[in-house]
NUZA-775934 format. One record per atom (N, C-alpha, C, O): residue in one letter; y, z, x. Coordinates in nm, 3 decimals. Layout:
<pts>
code:Y:Z:X
A:Y:Z:X
...
</pts>
This chain:
<pts>
code:Y:Z:X
M:-0.120:0.000:0.085
M:0.000:0.000:0.000
M:0.124:0.000:0.088
M:0.135:0.077:0.183
I:0.217:-0.086:0.055
I:0.341:-0.098:0.133
I:0.443:0.000:0.080
I:0.474:0.003:-0.039
S:0.494:0.081:0.172
S:0.594:0.180:0.131
S:0.731:0.116:0.126
S:0.762:0.031:0.210
P:0.814:0.153:0.031
P:0.950:0.094:0.023
P:1.032:0.129:0.147
P:1.019:0.237:0.205
A:1.118:0.033:0.185
A:1.203:0.055:0.302
A:1.305:0.164:0.273
A:1.359:0.172:0.163
S:1.327:0.244:0.369
S:1.424:0.353:0.352
S:1.567:0.297:0.365
S:1.591:0.213:0.451
P:1.660:0.342:0.284
P:1.798:0.292:0.291
P:1.861:0.330:0.423
P:1.828:0.433:0.482
P:1.956:0.243:0.472
P:2.024:0.276:0.597
P:2.107:0.403:0.583
P:2.157:0.437:0.476
S:2.120:0.470:0.691
S:2.197:0.594:0.691
S:2.346:0.564:0.683
S:2.388:0.453:0.717
P:2.427:0.660:0.638
P:2.572:0.639:0.634
P:2.629:0.602:0.769
P:2.721:0.520:0.776
A:2.578:0.659:0.876
A:2.629:0.628:1.009
A:2.604:0.482:1.045
A:2.688:0.415:1.104
R:2.483:0.433:1.007
R:2.450:0.293:1.037
R:2.536:0.199:0.954
R:2.580:0.095:1.004
L:2.561:0.234:0.827
L:2.648:0.152:0.741
L:2.789:0.144:0.798
L:2.850:0.037:0.800
L:2.840:0.257:0.845
L:2.973:0.259:0.902
L:2.981:0.173:1.028
L:3.078:0.100:1.049
K:2.875:0.182:1.112
K:2.873:0.103:1.235
K:2.869:-0.046:1.203
K:2.940:-0.125:1.265
T:2.785:-0.084:1.105
T:2.776:-0.226:1.066
T:2.909:-0.278:1.012
T:2.951:-0.389:1.043
T:2.973:-0.195:0.930
T:3.102:-0.233:0.872
T:3.207:-0.253:0.981
T:3.283:-0.350:0.978
L:3.212:-0.159:1.077
L:3.310:-0.169:1.185
L:3.287:-0.291:1.272
L:3.381:-0.358:1.313
V:3.158:-0.321:1.300
V:3.126:-0.439:1.380
V:3.169:-0.566:1.306
V:3.226:-0.657:1.367
S:3.140:-0.572:1.176
S:3.179:-0.690:1.096
S:3.330:-0.707:1.093
S:3.382:-0.818:1.104
L:3.401:-0.593:1.079
L:3.547:-0.599:1.077
L:3.601:-0.646:1.212
L:3.695:-0.726:1.216
L:3.543:-0.598:1.320
L:3.586:-0.638:1.453
L:3.564:-0.788:1.476
L:3.650:-0.857:1.531
V:3.447:-0.837:1.433
V:3.418:-0.980:1.446
V:3.518:-1.063:1.364
V:3.564:-1.168:1.410
A:3.552:-1.017:1.244
A:3.647:-1.089:1.159
A:3.785:-1.096:1.224
A:3.851:-1.200:1.221
V:3.828:-0.984:1.283
V:3.958:-0.981:1.350
V:3.959:-1.076:1.469
V:4.057:-1.147:1.491
I:3.851:-1.075:1.546
I:3.842:-1.164:1.662
I:3.848:-1.310:1.619
I:3.919:-1.390:1.679
L:3.772:-1.344:1.513
L:3.775:-1.481:1.463
L:3.913:-1.519:1.411
L:3.959:-1.632:1.429
L:3.981:-1.422:1.346
L:4.115:-1.448:1.295
L:4.211:-1.481:1.408
L:4.287:-1.577:1.400
V:4.208:-1.399:1.514
V:4.302:-1.415:1.624
V:4.269:-1.538:1.708
V:4.358:-1.612:1.748
L:4.138:-1.560:1.736
L:4.099:-1.666:1.827
L:4.087:-1.802:1.761
L:4.109:-1.905:1.826
V:4.054:-1.806:1.631
V:4.023:-1.934:1.566
V:4.119:-1.966:1.451
V:4.184:-2.070:1.451
V:4.129:-1.875:1.354
V:4.203:-1.906:1.231
V:4.352:-1.922:1.258
V:4.412:-2.021:1.217
L:4.412:-1.826:1.327
L:4.556:-1.834:1.351
L:4.595:-1.958:1.431
L:4.690:-2.026:1.392
P:4.528:-1.992:1.541
P:4.566:-2.115:1.613
P:4.544:-2.243:1.533
P:4.628:-2.333:1.535
A:4.432:-2.251:1.461
A:4.397:-2.374:1.390
A:4.479:-2.395:1.263
A:4.519:-2.507:1.232
E:4.505:-2.285:1.190
E:4.571:-2.298:1.060
E:4.721:-2.281:1.066
E:4.795:-2.344:0.990
F:4.769:-2.195:1.156
F:4.910:-2.161:1.157
F:4.980:-2.192:1.291
F:5.101:-2.172:1.303
G:4.905:-2.239:1.388
G:4.965:-2.268:1.517
G:5.005:-2.145:1.596
G:5.082:-2.156:1.692
I:4.954:-2.029:1.558
I:4.985:-1.903:1.627
I:4.872:-1.874:1.725
I:4.756:-1.862:1.685
D:4.905:-1.863:1.852
D:4.802:-1.851:1.956
D:4.840:-1.739:2.055
D:4.883:-1.768:2.167
P:4.824:-1.612:2.014
P:4.868:-1.503:2.101
P:4.786:-1.488:2.228
P:4.836:-1.436:2.328
T:4.662:-1.534:2.227
T:4.575:-1.516:2.345
T:4.567:-1.639:2.434
T:4.522:-1.630:2.548
G:4.611:-1.756:2.385
G:4.598:-1.879:2.461
G:4.463:-1.947:2.442
G:4.441:-2.056:2.495
F:4.372:-1.883:2.368
F:4.239:-1.939:2.347
F:4.247:-2.069:2.266
F:4.172:-2.163:2.292
G:4.338:-2.072:2.167
G:4.350:-2.192:2.085
G:4.396:-2.312:2.165
G:4.350:-2.423:2.142
R:4.488:-2.291:2.259
R:4.535:-2.401:2.343
R:4.425:-2.452:2.435
R:4.410:-2.572:2.455
L:4.347:-2.357:2.491
L:4.240:-2.396:2.582
L:4.129:-2.472:2.511
L:4.069:-2.563:2.568
T:4.102:-2.436:2.388
T:3.993:-2.498:2.314
T:4.038:-2.614:2.225
T:3.955:-2.680:2.164
G:4.170:-2.639:2.218
G:4.220:-2.748:2.134
G:4.237:-2.712:1.989
G:4.263:-2.800:1.906
L:4.224:-2.584:1.955
L:4.238:-2.546:1.815
L:4.382:-2.560:1.765
L:4.404:-2.594:1.649
T:4.479:-2.535:1.853
T:4.618:-2.546:1.809
T:4.655:-2.690:1.773
T:4.747:-2.712:1.693
A:4.585:-2.787:1.831
A:4.613:-2.928:1.798
A:4.578:-2.959:1.653
A:4.634:-3.050:1.593
M:4.484:-2.879:1.597
M:4.447:-2.900:1.457
M:4.563:-2.867:1.364
M:4.574:-2.923:1.255
H:4.650:-2.776:1.409
H:4.763:-2.736:1.325
H:4.877:-2.837:1.330
H:4.954:-2.845:1.235
Q:4.890:-2.913:1.437
Q:5.002:-3.004:1.453
Q:4.996:-3.115:1.349
Q:4.895:-3.184:1.335
S:5.105:-3.131:1.277
S:5.115:-3.235:1.174
S:5.201:-3.349:1.225
S:5.275:-3.332:1.321
P:5.193:-3.465:1.162
P:5.277:-3.577:1.204
P:5.424:-3.539:1.200
P:5.468:-3.464:1.113
A:5.500:-3.591:1.293
A:5.642:-3.558:1.302
A:5.714:-3.598:1.173
A:5.694:-3.709:1.122
R:5.796:-3.507:1.122
R:5.874:-3.533:1.002
R:6.018:-3.561:1.042
R:6.072:-3.496:1.131
T:6.078:-3.657:0.977
T:6.217:-3.690:1.005
T:6.294:-3.699:0.874
T:6.237:-3.718:0.767
I:6.425:-3.685:0.886
I:6.512:-3.698:0.770
I:6.631:-3.784:0.810
I:6.680:-3.773:0.923
A:6.677:-3.869:0.721
A:6.791:-3.956:0.748
A:6.919:-3.885:0.705
A:6.934:-3.851:0.587
I:7.010:-3.863:0.799
I:7.137:-3.796:0.772
I:7.250:-3.892:0.803
I:7.253:-3.951:0.911
R:7.342:-3.907:0.709
R:7.455:-3.998:0.731
R:7.562:-3.928:0.813
R:7.607:-3.819:0.778
D:7.601:-3.989:0.920
D:7.703:-3.936:1.010
D:7.832:-4.013:0.986
D:7.843:-4.130:1.022
V:7.930:-3.946:0.924
V:8.057:-4.012:0.896
V:8.169:-3.956:0.982
V:8.285:-3.991:0.964
T:8.135:-3.869:1.076
T:8.235:-3.810:1.164
T:8.260:-3.901:1.283
T:8.166:-3.959:1.338
G:8.385:-3.913:1.324
G:8.419:-3.997:1.438
G:8.418:-4.145:1.408
G:8.406:-4.227:1.498
G:8.430:-4.180:1.278
G:8.435:-4.320:1.240
G:8.300:-4.386:1.223
G:8.293:-4.506:1.198
N:8.191:-4.309:1.237
N:8.057:-4.366:1.222
N:8.015:-4.367:1.076
N:8.055:-4.281:0.998
E:7.933:-4.465:1.041
E:7.878:-4.473:0.906
E:7.728:-4.493:0.913
E:7.669:-4.548:0.820
N:7.665:-4.449:1.020
N:7.524:-4.478:1.043
N:7.433:-4.369:0.987
N:7.468:-4.251:0.985
L:7.316:-4.413:0.941
L:7.211:-4.318:0.907
L:7.133:-4.284:1.032
L:7.079:-4.374:1.098
R:7.125:-4.157:1.066
R:7.055:-4.114:1.186
R:6.927:-4.043:1.148
R:6.926:-3.954:1.063
E:6.816:-4.084:1.212
E:6.688:-4.018:1.190
E:6.682:-3.893:1.278
E:6.690:-3.901:1.401
V:6.668:-3.778:1.214
V:6.664:-3.651:1.285
V:6.528:-3.587:1.263
V:6.484:-3.574:1.148
A:6.461:-3.547:1.370
A:6.329:-3.485:1.361
A:6.341:-3.344:1.305
A:6.432:-3.269:1.340
I:6.247:-3.308:1.216
I:6.242:-3.173:1.159
I:6.138:-3.094:1.237
I:6.019:-3.125:1.229
P:6.179:-2.993:1.313
P:6.081:-2.916:1.393
P:5.998:-2.824:1.306
P:6.032:-2.797:1.190
D:5.890:-2.777:1.362
D:5.801:-2.684:1.292
D:5.844:-2.540:1.321
D:5.939:-2.514:1.394
A:5.769:-2.449:1.260
A:5.784:-2.305:1.285
A:5.923:-2.253:1.252
A:5.970:-2.158:1.315
G:5.988:-2.315:1.153
G:6.115:-2.262:1.106
G:6.234:-2.283:1.197
G:6.338:-2.221:1.176
E:6.222:-2.369:1.299
E:6.335:-2.396:1.386
E:6.437:-2.485:1.314
E:6.399:-2.571:1.234
P:6.568:-2.465:1.340
P:6.669:-2.547:1.270
P:6.665:-2.692:1.315
P:6.637:-2.722:1.431
T:6.692:-2.780:1.223
T:6.702:-2.923:1.255
T:6.834:-2.951:1.325
T:6.938:-2.907:1.277
P:6.833:-3.022:1.437
P:6.958:-3.048:1.510
P:7.055:-3.130:1.423
P:7.014:-3.219:1.349
L:7.183:-3.098:1.434
L:7.286:-3.174:1.364
L:7.299:-3.312:1.425
L:7.294:-3.325:1.547
P:7.316:-3.417:1.343
P:7.333:-3.551:1.398
P:7.464:-3.565:1.475
P:7.474:-3.644:1.568
N:7.563:-3.487:1.435
N:7.690:-3.487:1.505
N:7.744:-3.344:1.504
N:7.783:-3.294:1.398
P:7.748:-3.277:1.619
P:7.792:-3.137:1.621
P:7.932:-3.115:1.569
P:7.968:-3.001:1.537
A:8.014:-3.220:1.560
A:8.152:-3.204:1.514
A:8.162:-3.165:1.367
A:8.271:-3.129:1.322
V:8.052:-3.172:1.292
V:8.060:-3.134:1.151
V:8.084:-2.985:1.134
V:8.127:-2.941:1.028
F:8.055:-2.907:1.239
F:8.093:-2.766:1.238
F:8.185:-2.739:1.355
F:8.154:-2.772:1.469
Q:8.301:-2.679:1.324
Q:8.399:-2.648:1.428
Q:8.449:-2.506:1.408
Q:8.511:-2.474:1.307
D:8.421:-2.423:1.505
D:8.474:-2.288:1.502
D:8.620:-2.293:1.546
D:8.659:-2.379:1.624
S:8.700:-2.201:1.495
S:8.841:-2.202:1.529
S:8.891:-2.059:1.546
S:8.851:-1.968:1.473
A:8.979:-2.041:1.643
A:9.037:-1.909:1.666
A:9.155:-1.882:1.573
A:9.203:-1.769:1.565
T:9.202:-1.985:1.503
T:9.317:-1.970:1.414
T:9.279:-2.007:1.271
T:9.185:-2.083:1.248
A:9.355:-1.953:1.178
A:9.331:-1.983:1.036
A:9.388:-2.121:1.003
A:9.480:-2.167:1.071
P:9.335:-2.189:0.901
P:9.390:-2.319:0.863
P:9.534:-2.305:0.813
P:9.572:-2.203:0.755
A:9.613:-2.409:0.837
A:9.753:-2.409:0.794
A:9.764:-2.466:0.653
A:9.680:-2.545:0.610
T:9.868:-2.425:0.581
T:9.896:-2.477:0.447
T:10.043:-2.513:0.438
T:10.130:-2.433:0.473
R:10.072:-2.635:0.391
R:10.209:-2.682:0.374
R:10.223:-2.748:0.238
R:10.131:-2.816:0.191
T:10.338:-2.728:0.176
T:10.371:-2.795:0.050
T:10.501:-2.870:0.068
T:10.599:-2.816:0.119
L:10.501:-2.996:0.027
L:10.617:-3.084:0.044
L:10.654:-3.143:-0.092
L:10.569:-3.194:-0.164
T:10.784:-3.136:-0.126
T:10.835:-3.195:-0.249
T:10.921:-3.316:-0.214
T:11.016:-3.305:-0.136
I:10.887:-3.431:-0.271
I:10.952:-3.557:-0.236
I:11.021:-3.613:-0.360
I:10.956:-3.641:-0.461
E:11.153:-3.628:-0.352
E:11.229:-3.694:-0.458
E:11.233:-3.843:-0.427
E:11.296:-3.886:-0.330
L:11.166:-3.922:-0.510
L:11.153:-4.065:-0.484
L:11.233:-4.144:-0.589
L:11.189:-4.153:-0.704
P:11.347:-4.201:-0.552
P:11.427:-4.277:-0.649
P:11.353:-4.401:-0.699
P:11.248:-4.438:-0.646
A:11.409:-4.462:-0.802
A:11.351:-4.585:-0.856
A:11.351:-4.694:-0.751
A:11.445:-4.705:-0.672
E:11.246:-4.774:-0.750
E:11.233:-4.888:-0.660
E:11.246:-4.847:-0.513
E:11.307:-4.919:-0.433
S:11.189:-4.735:-0.477
S:11.192:-4.690:-0.338
S:11.053:-4.647:-0.295
S:10.962:-4.634:-0.377
Q:11.037:-4.626:-0.165
Q:10.905:-4.593:-0.111
Q:10.920:-4.495:0.006
Q:11.028:-4.478:0.062
T:10.808:-4.432:0.040
T:10.810:-4.334:0.149
T:10.671:-4.321:0.209
T:10.571:-4.363:0.151
E:10.667:-4.261:0.328
E:10.540:-4.230:0.393
E:10.542:-4.086:0.442
E:10.642:-4.037:0.493
V:10.428:-4.019:0.425
V:10.408:-3.883:0.475
V:10.275:-3.881:0.548
V:10.174:-3.928:0.495
K:10.275:-3.827:0.672
K:10.154:-3.834:0.754
K:10.118:-3.697:0.811
K:10.205:-3.619:0.849
L:9.988:-3.671:0.815
L:9.934:-3.558:0.887
L:9.899:-3.603:1.029
L:9.834:-3.706:1.047
V:9.942:-3.529:1.127
V:9.902:-3.555:1.266
V:9.778:-3.469:1.292
V:9.784:-3.347:1.288
M:9.665:-3.537:1.320
M:9.538:-3.467:1.331
M:9.461:-3.511:1.455
M:9.473:-3.624:1.500
Q:9.383:-3.419:1.508
Q:9.289:-3.451:1.615
Q:9.160:-3.506:1.553
Q:9.131:-3.482:1.436
E:9.084:-3.579:1.632
E:8.959:-3.636:1.583
E:8.865:-3.529:1.531
E:8.846:-3.425:1.594
A:8.805:-3.555:1.416
A:8.703:-3.472:1.351
A:8.760:-3.347:1.285
A:8.683:-3.270:1.228
K:8.891:-3.324:1.289
K:8.949:-3.211:1.219
K:8.955:-3.240:1.069
K:8.955:-3.356:1.027
V:8.959:-3.134:0.990
V:8.945:-3.147:0.844
V:9.071:-3.096:0.774
V:9.129:-2.995:0.815
A:9.112:-3.166:0.669
A:9.223:-3.122:0.586
A:9.189:-3.146:0.439
A:9.125:-3.246:0.405
L:9.233:-3.055:0.354
L:9.225:-3.071:0.209
L:9.363:-3.108:0.157
L:9.464:-3.065:0.212
F:9.368:-3.188:0.051
F:9.497:-3.229:-0.001
F:9.494:-3.235:-0.153
F:9.390:-3.253:-0.216
S:9.615:-3.219:-0.209
S:9.633:-3.233:-0.354
S:9.777:-3.277:-0.377
S:9.870:-3.215:-0.326
W:9.795:-3.384:-0.454
W:9.930:-3.427:-0.485
W:9.940:-3.470:-0.630
W:9.842:-3.509:-0.692
S:10.062:-3.461:-0.683
S:10.087:-3.499:-0.822
S:10.228:-3.555:-0.834
S:10.313:-3.532:-0.748
V:10.251:-3.629:-0.940
V:10.383:-3.686:-0.968
V:10.424:-3.639:-1.107
V:10.342:-3.632:-1.198
D:10.553:-3.607:-1.122
D:10.596:-3.541:-1.246
D:10.596:-3.634:-1.367
D:10.572:-3.589:-1.479
R:10.623:-3.762:-1.346
R:10.621:-3.855:-1.459
R:10.601:-3.996:-1.408
R:10.642:-4.031:-1.297
G:10.537:-4.075:-1.490
G:10.515:-4.214:-1.456
G:10.417:-4.232:-1.342
G:10.414:-4.150:-1.251
P:10.338:-4.335:-1.345
P:10.246:-4.364:-1.235
P:10.320:-4.421:-1.114
P:10.432:-4.471:-1.127
V:10.257:-4.412:-0.998
V:10.311:-4.470:-0.875
V:10.198:-4.540:-0.801
V:10.080:-4.517:-0.829
Y:10.237:-4.625:-0.708
Y:10.138:-4.687:-0.620
Y:10.119:-4.598:-0.497
Y:10.216:-4.547:-0.442
V:9.992:-4.580:-0.455
V:9.964:-4.498:-0.338
V:9.860:-4.568:-0.251
V:9.763:-4.625:-0.300
D:9.883:-4.561:-0.120
D:9.790:-4.616:-0.021
D:9.767:-4.505:0.082
D:9.857:-4.471:0.159
M:9.647:-4.449:0.085
M:9.613:-4.346:0.182
M:9.542:-4.412:0.300
M:9.442:-4.481:0.282
H:9.596:-4.391:0.420
H:9.544:-4.464:0.536
H:9.568:-4.384:0.663
H:9.632:-4.279:0.660
G:9.517:-4.437:0.775
G:9.533:-4.370:0.904
G:9.567:-4.468:1.014
G:9.524:-4.584:1.010
H:9.645:-4.421:1.113
H:9.686:-4.502:1.228
H:9.634:-4.436:1.356
H:9.641:-4.314:1.370
D:9.583:-4.516:1.447
D:9.546:-4.469:1.580
D:9.643:-4.531:1.680
D:9.638:-4.651:1.702
P:9.733:-4.451:1.740
P:9.833:-4.508:1.832
P:9.772:-4.585:1.949
P:9.837:-4.674:2.004
A:9.649:-4.552:1.987
A:9.587:-4.618:2.101
A:9.563:-4.767:2.075
A:9.548:-4.844:2.169
F:9.558:-4.807:1.947
F:9.530:-4.946:1.914
F:9.653:-5.023:1.870
F:9.642:-5.136:1.822
G:9.771:-4.964:1.886
G:9.893:-5.036:1.856
G:9.937:-5.023:1.711
G:9.862:-4.971:1.629
P:10.058:-5.072:1.679
P:10.115:-5.054:1.545
P:10.048:-5.136:1.436
P:10.065:-5.105:1.318
D:9.973:-5.238:1.472
D:9.911:-5.324:1.370
D:9.777:-5.271:1.320
D:9.723:-5.321:1.221
F:9.724:-5.169:1.388
F:9.592:-5.116:1.349
F:9.607:-5.004:1.248
F:9.688:-4.912:1.267
F:9.530:-5.010:1.140
F:9.520:-4.897:1.048
F:9.389:-4.909:0.970
F:9.333:-5.017:0.956
V:9.342:-4.794:0.921
V:9.225:-4.793:0.833
V:9.269:-4.738:0.698
V:9.350:-4.646:0.691
R:9.214:-4.794:0.592
R:9.252:-4.751:0.457
R:9.142:-4.662:0.400
R:9.025:-4.698:0.400
Y:9.183:-4.546:0.350
Y:9.088:-4.456:0.285
Y:9.083:-4.482:0.135
Y:8.975:-4.481:0.074
K:9.201:-4.504:0.075
K:9.203:-4.531:-0.069
K:9.335:-4.598:-0.106
K:9.441:-4.561:-0.056
E:9.325:-4.697:-0.193
E:9.443:-4.764:-0.246
E:9.433:-4.760:-0.398
E:9.330:-4.791:-0.456
E:9.544:-4.720:-0.460
E:9.538:-4.704:-0.606
E:9.674:-4.734:-0.667
E:9.777:-4.685:-0.621
D:9.672:-4.814:-0.771
D:9.793:-4.841:-0.847
D:9.788:-4.757:-0.975
D:9.681:-4.719:-1.023
E:9.908:-4.729:-1.029
E:9.918:-4.651:-1.153
E:9.845:-4.517:-1.140
E:9.765:-4.480:-1.226
S:9.874:-4.445:-1.032
S:9.810:-4.316:-1.010
S:9.906:-4.203:-1.044
S:10.025:-4.211:-1.013
S:9.855:-4.100:-1.106
S:9.937:-3.983:-1.140
S:9.908:-3.865:-1.049
S:9.964:-3.757:-1.069
G:9.822:-3.884:-0.949
G:9.791:-3.775:-0.857
G:9.658:-3.799:-0.787
G:9.587:-3.896:-0.816
G:9.627:-3.710:-0.695
G:9.501:-3.723:-0.622
G:9.464:-3.592:-0.553
G:9.551:-3.511:-0.520
H:9.336:-3.573:-0.532
H:9.283:-3.454:-0.467
H:9.164:-3.495:-0.381
H:9.091:-3.588:-0.415
G:9.145:-3.427:-0.270
G:9.029:-3.460:-0.188
G:9.036:-3.394:-0.051
G:9.111:-3.299:-0.029
S:8.957:-3.447:0.039
S:8.951:-3.397:0.176
S:8.944:-3.515:0.271
S:8.907:-3.626:0.233
L:8.978:-3.488:0.396
L:8.974:-3.592:0.499
L:8.922:-3.531:0.628
L:8.972:-3.428:0.674
T:8.822:-3.597:0.687
T:8.779:-3.567:0.823
T:8.830:-3.680:0.910
T:8.785:-3.794:0.896
A:8.922:-3.650:0.999
A:8.989:-3.754:1.076
A:8.891:-3.831:1.163
A:8.825:-3.770:1.248
P:8.877:-3.962:1.144
P:8.783:-4.040:1.226
P:8.832:-4.064:1.368
P:8.755:-4.106:1.454
F:8.961:-4.038:1.392
F:9.018:-4.055:1.526
F:9.147:-3.973:1.533
F:9.202:-3.931:1.431
R:9.193:-3.952:1.654
R:9.318:-3.878:1.676
R:9.435:-3.968:1.638
R:9.443:-4.082:1.685
G:9.523:-3.920:1.553
G:9.637:-4.001:1.512
G:9.702:-3.947:1.386
G:9.696:-3.827:1.358
E:9.764:-4.038:1.310
E:9.834:-4.001:1.187
E:9.753:-4.048:1.066
E:9.702:-4.160:1.063
H:9.743:-3.960:0.969
H:9.662:-3.988:0.849
H:9.741:-3.938:0.727
H:9.779:-3.821:0.722
G:9.764:-4.026:0.631
G:9.842:-3.980:0.517
G:9.867:-4.087:0.413
G:9.782:-4.172:0.387
W:9.985:-4.081:0.353
W:10.010:-4.152:0.229
W:10.134:-4.240:0.238
W:10.234:-4.206:0.302
F:10.125:-4.356:0.172
F:10.240:-4.440:0.142
F:10.255:-4.442:-0.009
F:10.161:-4.477:-0.081
W:10.373:-4.404:-0.059
W:10.398:-4.404:-0.202
W:10.509:-4.503:-0.236
W:10.609:-4.511:-0.165
L:10.489:-4.576:-0.343
L:10.590:-4.670:-0.394
L:10.618:-4.634:-0.540
L:10.527:-4.632:-0.624
N:10.744:-4.608:-0.569
N:10.787:-4.584:-0.707
N:10.843:-4.714:-0.761
N:10.958:-4.749:-0.734
Y:10.763:-4.786:-0.838
Y:10.808:-4.913:-0.893
Y:10.869:-4.896:-1.032
Y:10.897:-4.994:-1.101
N:10.890:-4.770:-1.073
N:10.950:-4.743:-1.204
N:11.102:-4.759:-1.197
N:11.160:-4.767:-1.089
E:11.165:-4.764:-1.313
E:11.310:-4.775:-1.320
E:11.376:-4.638:-1.329
E:11.493:-4.627:-1.365
F:11.300:-4.534:-1.297
F:11.353:-4.398:-1.300
F:11.296:-4.322:-1.178
F:11.190:-4.359:-1.128
P:11.365:-4.219:-1.132
P:11.316:-4.142:-1.017
P:11.195:-4.055:-1.056
P:11.177:-4.018:-1.172
V:11.115:-4.025:-0.955
V:10.999:-3.937:-0.977
V:10.998:-3.831:-0.866
V:11.061:-3.847:-0.762
T:10.926:-3.724:-0.893
T:10.909:-3.617:-0.795
T:10.761:-3.603:-0.762
T:10.678:-3.579:-0.850
I:10.729:-3.617:-0.635
I:10.591:-3.603:-0.588
I:10.578:-3.470:-0.515
I:10.661:-3.436:-0.430
T:10.475:-3.396:-0.549
T:10.447:-3.268:-0.484
T:10.314:-3.279:-0.411
T:10.211:-3.308:-0.472
L:10.318:-3.254:-0.280
L:10.199:-3.265:-0.196
L:10.170:-3.129:-0.132
L:10.259:-3.065:-0.075
T:10.045:-3.086:-0.141
T:10.000:-2.965:-0.073
T:9.881:-3.000:0.014
T:9.785:-3.062:-0.032
V:9.888:-2.961:0.141
V:9.779:-2.986:0.235
V:9.739:-2.854:0.300
V:9.822:-2.767:0.323
S:9.611:-2.842:0.328
S:9.558:-2.722:0.392
S:9.446:-2.762:0.486
S:9.361:-2.844:0.451
G:9.446:-2.705:0.606
G:9.340:-2.740:0.700
G:9.387:-2.731:0.843
G:9.477:-2.654:0.876
Y:9.325:-2.812:0.927
Y:9.354:-2.810:1.070
Y:9.426:-2.939:1.109
Y:9.364:-3.042:1.137
F:9.557:-2.931:1.109
F:9.640:-3.045:1.148
F:9.752:-2.993:1.239
F:9.789:-2.876:1.234
D:9.806:-3.083:1.320
D:9.909:-3.045:1.416
D:10.048:-3.047:1.355
D:10.134:-2.968:1.394
D:10.070:-3.136:1.260
D:10.205:-3.149:1.203
D:10.196:-3.226:1.072
D:10.100:-3.299:1.047
L:10.297:-3.208:0.989
L:10.314:-3.286:0.867
L:10.448:-3.356:0.878
L:10.553:-3.291:0.880
V:10.446:-3.491:0.885
V:10.566:-3.569:0.913
V:10.610:-3.643:0.786
V:10.532:-3.717:0.726
D:10.736:-3.621:0.747
D:10.797:-3.693:0.635
D:10.888:-3.802:0.693
D:10.989:-3.771:0.756
Y:10.852:-3.927:0.671
Y:10.928:-4.038:0.727
Y:11.048:-4.076:0.643
Y:11.120:-4.170:0.677
G:11.070:-4.005:0.533
G:11.188:-4.029:0.452
G:11.177:-4.151:0.364
G:11.070:-4.211:0.352
L:11.288:-4.186:0.301
L:11.290:-4.294:0.203
L:11.332:-4.426:0.269
L:11.410:-4.429:0.363
F:11.277:-4.534:0.215
F:11.327:-4.665:0.250
F:11.310:-4.756:0.127
F:11.217:-4.740:0.048
A:11.403:-4.849:0.115
A:11.410:-4.933:-0.006
A:11.291:-5.023:-0.018
A:11.236:-5.070:0.082
H:11.250:-5.048:-0.142
H:11.141:-5.140:-0.171
H:11.192:-5.283:-0.157
H:11.298:-5.316:-0.210
D:11.117:-5.368:-0.085
D:11.156:-5.507:-0.065
D:11.152:-5.584:-0.197
D:11.182:-5.703:-0.200
</pts>
């Protein structure tokens, strides 16, 4: 007659449990972490090629770079392990030791007259603007000049007829003057109020001149 097997003692059960737990921890550190998460504290995963199992195909993202006059889509690699993606153009963030400046200008524009107001800005600096006219629409041309290219060179940001105001921001694509040309083609005077805030060197009012 076969006698039933005696159950293991508590001490043996505890020993078996501890051994199993130790083996699980070793497998976690040596195999699972390198292969699944790319974490290799012992270097065993690198030696055995387990960390290569975690490496995924390189991911990229297309970021439009409009700073410095560029309009290109740049492919930027997205790193793993929570590292930040490099900026396509570091100029999109600029630390400053000074607070942004704010200026408000009121322009009395007679009938059939025109004027220009320009912000003097360094390349990649940013300004916010808001302007309004008290009555009647006016013609406005927002543009920029780079002195290095002579008086005939300019870039246009926006041209609008019959405008009663405008709001927006500007990142200077080059060092120079950036601002507005206003024409009052009405038979009555108008008042234009302009407020700018940001990083600019000067706000220049070129005064009035007659419409041709």
